[in-house]
N, C-alpha and C positions, 0 to 999 in steps of 0.2 A: 478086225481087230489091221488085213492088210491095209484097209485104207487110212485106220487110224496113224501106220506105220509107216507111209509115205506120206501123211501131211507133216509127220516131226522130221524127218529128210530135206521135204521142202524145207521147213522153218529153219535149219539148222542151216541149210544153202546158204537161204538168206541172208541170215544174221552173218555166216562167217564168209560170204561171196560176194555178189553184185553188188549186192542193198547197202553193204557197209557203209559204203560212201554217202548214201541216203541218211544212216543213222547218223553220221558224222556232221552233217547239214542240219541235221534237226539240232543238232546239240548246239552248234554254235549261230545259229540262226540265220544261216545263209539261203534259206527255201524257206516259201510260207507253203503255205494248204494248194495252189495255184501250180504248185511248179516254178514260179520264178525267185531269182537268190534276193536274197535280202541282204545289207550290207549290217556286220556284224557291230554292235554298239561298243564305240573305245570310249574309255572314261579316260581323262587326262590324269597323270598322277601329280595329284596335287599335295601328298602325303610328306612330311618333312621337317627339317629345322629351317626356321627362317631368318637371319641377320643384316643389320645393315652392313652392304659391302659384299656380301654372302654370295654363292652361287645361285639360291634363295633368297632372295631380295626383299629386305622388310624396310617398309616406309609408314613409321607410327606416331603418333602425337597423342598428347597427354593435354587435355582441357585445351586443346588449340593449338600447342606450341610443340614442338619438335623432341623427341624424345629418343637417345641412343645408348647403345651398352645394354640394350635387351635382345629377348631372342621368342618369339613364338613359334608351336611345335604345332602342328598341322596334322590329324586322324581322322580321315572320313570314309566313310561307308561304303561298298562296293559300287555303287549307283552316284556317289556325290550327293548324296541330297540331303545328308546331316554331316556338322564332324564336331570332333573337340578339338578347342582350343586351348595349350597351355602356353598361359604367359609366364617367364621368369627373367633370368638376368643371363646374358651373353657373358664369358671371362673375358678379363680385360688385362692385359700383360703390362704393368708397368716396370719392368725390369729396366727398358731404356731409360724410363725418366729417372733412372738415381743412376745411370751411367753403366749400367749392364755390369754392378758387382756382385749383384744378389737375385734370386731368384725371387719375385716378387708380382702375383697372380691374386686378383679378386674376383668373383661374382656378385654382382651387386644383386639386390634386391628385386623382386617383379616390377612392372610399373604400377604395381599398386602401393604406395607408401606403405613399408612396414611388415608386407606379405611377400615371404618369401616366393611361394608359385601359387599363381589365381589358374582352375582346370575354369573351363565355360565347357559344362557338357550341354549335347542333343542342339548345337547350333544349326539350324534350319537356313541351307543351301538354295539362295533361287538363282537361275539365270541358263547358261548352257555351257557346252562341252568347254569353251573359249573363256571364259569368264562369269565367277559366279560372287555372290553378295550375300550379308547379312546383316542383321543387327538384333539387338538384346538387350537383357540387362540382366543384372547381378547383383544383387543384395545380401549384403551384412549385417550384424548390428552395429558395427564400427563406421559403414560408409554403404553410398550406393555408388554403384557401375554403368555408364550407359555404355555400348560399345557397339559401333557400326564400320565396315570395312569391304573389302573384297580381296576374290583368291582366285589366281589363275598359275599356271605354270608357272615356277619360277618367283614370283612374285608374289608378297602379302601387303595389304594397305591396310591399317587399322586407327580408326579415332575412337579415342576413351577421354569421356568425363564422369571424373568424380566427385563427390560432396562425400566429405567428413560430416557421422552423426554429432561429433564433442567440436561444440562450437563457444568452450570457453576460451580459447586466445584469439580468436577472429577478430581485425582489424588492425591496426597502423598503432606502434608503441614508439612515439621517441623517446631519446636517451631523459634520463633524469639529470636536474639540475647540476654543475660542479659542486664538490664539494670536499675541498682539499684538505681537511684535517679531521682525524678521526678522533679522537677524544679518548684514547686509550686503547680505541679498536680499530682493526684494519677493515674491517664491515662497514664501518658508518662513511666511507669515502666513496665517493660517485661523480659520475658512474659508472666507472670501475670499484672494483671492489673485491677483497682479498680475504680467506680465510685459513692460517697454514695451521694445522695444529701439529705445532712444535717451537718448545722454547727453546730448542737446541741452539747455543751459539756459531752464528757464522764469522768468516771473516773475509770484508772484499776491503781490506787494505785500509789507505786514505786515500779521504776526497776532500781536496782544497785543507779547509779545516778541521777536518770531520773524522771519526777515527769511527772506520764500520764493521768493527767485529761487536756484533750484536745479534741479538735474535732477529727472527726474520720481522717480525708485528714492527719493530723498533726500527728497521731497515725499509721496511716499506711507507714508512712518515718521510724518509725521504723520499725514493721512489718514485712515490704518487704526491706528495707535499709541493709546495707553492717553490721550496727552492731546487726542486728536480728540472727546470728551465735550465738555471745556470749551469747547476751541476751535472748534470749529466745529458739532457738532448742536445745543447750546445753542442759536445761532444758527438752525438748520436748522429744527429738528422742534421747539427747545424744552425739552428734556429735556438731562441730560448723562448721556447713555449712550453709549460708544464704538464707531463703527464697527463693531469684531468682534462684541462681544455685542448688538448693533442687529442685523447681519444674522442669528445666531443665535435671536435673539427674535422675527425675521420670518417665517424659514422653518424646521423643521422636519426634513423629511423629501421625499424623493422615490423614488416605487414605479414599476419597472417591470413593466407587466403583459405576460402573454404573447400578448393578440391586439393590441399595440400602445400601445394606450391607456396615458396615465402618471395617477399619481395624488399629488396636491400636498397634504402639510401644511402648514398656513400659518396666522397668527397676525391676527386680524381687529380684535384689540386697540390702542384710542387711546394705552395704557399699554404704550410701548414696553420698558417693563424688567419687566412682567407679562405674558407670551402667553396669549389664550386660543386653542386650537388647533382650526382644522377642516379638513375635508377634503371639503366641498359644492361642489363646483368638478363641473361636469357631466361625465362620466366621456371624452366627448370631446371635452375643451377642449384639451386636449395629447396629440398622438398622435408616438409616435419609430420610425423603422425605421432600421437599419445600412447602412454606405456600401459601395460596392466594395471599399476596400481597409480594413484593419486600424486600429482607434482612430479610426474615423469613425463618425457619429451625426447624424442628422436630428430634429428635432422641429417637427412640424407645429400649429401654432397655428390654430384656429378661426376662420374667417373673422368670422364675427360678432363673436366677442371680441374682433377688433382692430378694427372699424367703432364699437364701444363705447369701445375704447380710444382712437380717435383722435379721437371727438368731445369739440370742443371743444378742441382743442388748438391748433389755429389760427382766427384767428376776422377778420370782416371788418371789425372795428375796427382791425387792424393795418392799414389800407389809409386812413391820416391822409395821408398829407404825398407824396414826390415818387411819381413813375413808378416802378411794381415789376416791370419788365419784368425786372431782371437776375434780382432774387428771384426772379421766379417761372422762370425761365431755370435756376438753381441748384436751386429746387426740385424742378422735373420731371424735373433728372437724378439729383437724392436718390431720385425715385420710382421711374425706372428702372433702379436698383439693387436697390433694396427688392423690387419688385416679384417676381424670379425669386425672390428668398430666402421673398417670403412662400408664393408657392405652394407651389416643393421641396420646404420646410421650412429653418429656421435651420441652417446646420451649425454641430457640437460636433467639439472635438477631446476625446478622454480617454484615458487611461491606469490602467488597470485593475493591481492590484499586491496578489494575496491578499484580502482583505479591506477594501482601501481605494483609492480613486475617486475621481480628480483629472478635473474636466472643465473646459472653456475653451468660449470662442465662438473661431470661426474666426479667428484673428490678423490675417490678411489682410483679411477684410469688414471688423473692427472699425477698424483700421486705412482702409482706404478709405471707411466711412461715416462714422469722426471726421472725417475730414478735409474729408469733403464738407458735414458740419454743421458745422467752421466756416469754411470758406468761405462757407456763406450768414449765422452767425452774426454776419460780420464784414462783410457788408455794411449801406452806410451806413441803407438803408431798414429792415433788419429789425433791426441793433442798436439803434434810437430804439425799436421796442417792446420788444426785451427788456430792456433799460435799465430800462424803466416798470414793466415788470412782477419784475424781480429787486428794484429798491428796494423794490415794495409784500410781498414773499415776504423778502428776508433785511436790510433796512435797510441795516445798518454793513458788513454783509460783501460789501455790493454791487461796490463798486471793487475787492475781489480776485476776483471773478466777471469782472468784466470784462477785469482784467488777464489772466486768462488764456486767455481767450476770444482778447485780441490776437496774445500770445505764445505759444500753445502750436503754430498750424500748422506751424511750422518744427522742431517735437519729432515732428511724425507725415511730415515730408518725410525728414527727415537722422537719420544717425545720432551725430554731434560736431556743435559747433560753440556759439558763443553769437552775441547781436548786435552785440560788439566784435571777430569773427573770422570766418574764411571758415566756410561750414560744410559740410561732407564726408561723403561716405555716404550711407545710404541706409537707413530704418527701415524693417525687414523686415514686422515684426507691431508688435501691440498684442494682448496676450491679458491678458482677464479671467474668473476662472473660481472656481470651488467646489472643496471638498474634502472629503469623504464618508467612511463605513465602514460595512459592510454591516449592520443591526439582525441582533440578534438575532433 
């Protein structure tokens, strides 16, 4: 018994005394069985969010072309043997692009069109403590993604190759031939057509020998008809070219690639009658994906392109008179409507009939956006700014535009009526679209 007690005392002394260091070294791996110290294995901290130009930098390509405005979140195991990679959008602040007047921030979807977030789990990492490489495949019913890349402290490179499962619209689509007469319907025009679900009278004043106090369908025959060159475009662009030929000379074709990227053949010529075609937009400037219901498509626009487009659209020069709080309120409501559209993609409706394709912006969205824009335009504070700019741009055509802005709101709200009768019904949609044919 005494012997046992002595053993216990000795054991306690070893643990709490001289041999504590030995236990610590064992736990940290700093000493092997021969008494030699072994360096502790140190693994780099790869975890975190990686974005373009951030402290943790991200370089991303989508089908071989650079893609910005996205984020990769890395979470590795303790030994950096496997990782979970979460692909998502990175917030883009567009406030400065509209003059800093309003708060305008968007978070685009992930690098894969139509998917807000993509999680790649159990990704095997190969390499050493300096740099790890990875590769794999992620398959969903709507698409297949092949990925590869590398991770090191402070930097991620990732290449994504995507193939959409739906091939219905793949290929190149040329604009349909010009038609400048509707035969009683605005939908018969080509390549630009319209369908405004309202018979409400709008007043665009007088233009030459024409009285433009009519429903939109009658006004459209002037806007898109053969007289539009001399009556409208000569004032707007300084050239007598009708609207439909003008559209055909600005846009030649659209190409839907299997990856979801979209190509556009457009003219960069200042001579609108003589197009000079180019397709030099970045590969990921526009991307598309199919909706859950047939005949529905979404088109994503690169967030940097949106910033460039909005740049200068609003200016602090407009803050010249009365308190703008009401205008700012309407503007913020407009931004709230636009934000989900920019993030998820612009909704497009399409009808495919053999080699003929008809597309249009979602009619409800267009109706609501036009309604909000008209509310903003008719604000006293904004109207003064608009009038100054239209006068400088359009000159004698200014009264027609101002009259249109003032009388159009009822045509957006109602289906029937005019200023001398009761307005009834609801305008269900406003559609503007293009007609295309499959290229040979």
